[in-house]
C-alpha positions in Angstrom: 369.4 175.3 33.0 371.8 178.1 33.5 372.2 179.8 36.8 373.8 183.2 37.8 375.7 183.0 41.2 377.0 186.0 43.5 379.1 186.5 46.3 380.6 190.0 47.4 383.1 190.1 44.6 382.3 187.8 41.9 379.7 186.6 39.4 379.5 183.0 38.2 377.7 181.4 35.5 376.9 177.7 36.2 375.1 175.1 34.0 373.0 172.1 35.5 371.2 169.4 33.8 367.9 169.3 35.1 365.9 171.7 36.8 366.5 172.9 40.1 364.9 176.0 41.6 367.4 178.9 42.5 367.2 178.0 46.1 368.1 174.5 45.5 371.0 175.6 43.4 372.5 178.3 45.9 372.3 175.6 48.8 374.1 172.9 46.5 376.7 175.6 45.8 377.2 176.4 49.1 377.7 173.0 50.3 380.2 172.3 47.5 382.3 175.2 47.6 381.7 177.0 51.1 384.8 179.0 51.0 383.2 180.9 47.7 380.7 182.5 50.2 377.8 182.5 47.5 375.1 184.9 48.7 372.5 184.7 45.9 371.3 182.7 42.9 369.1 183.5 40.0 368.1 181.2 37.4 368.9 182.7 33.7 365.5 182.6 31.9 365.6 180.9 28.4 366.5 183.4 25.6 368.4 185.5 28.3 372.2 185.6 29.1 374.5 187.2 31.8 375.6 190.6 31.2 379.4 190.6 30.6 380.0 193.8 32.3 378.0 193.4 35.6 376.5 189.9 35.4 372.9 190.9 35.7 370.4 189.0 33.6 370.2 190.4 30.1 367.7 189.9 27.3 368.3 187.6 24.1 370.9 185.3 23.5 373.5 187.4 21.8 376.2 187.4 24.4 377.8 190.8 23.5 374.4 192.5 24.4 374.6 194.5 27.9 371.8 194.5 30.4 369.2 197.5 30.4 371.0 199.2 33.4 374.4 199.0 31.7 372.7 200.2 28.4 371.6 203.1 30.4 374.7 203.9 32.2 377.2 203.6 29.5 375.0 204.7 26.6 376.1 201.6 24.3 374.2 198.3 23.8 377.1 196.2 23.3 380.0 195.2 25.6 382.4 195.2 22.7 381.8 199.2 22.5 383.1 199.9 25.8 
């Protein structure tokens, strides 16, 4: 499973074998890395990925594809077009 962790300044993609809820992963990462200040965690659904620009969840497995919000903001579909 893949998870997207966020703190005030950083997004991090974490892969974990086995199933954990987003809440379980957040608690685990907060305990293991308290200085990182992780604030939230989202499980990335199958057939999705983290947007390379903003870190939000984007549709599809093609990692150059931007999320819906970034597509609307920039008028482009691909990160490589920015």
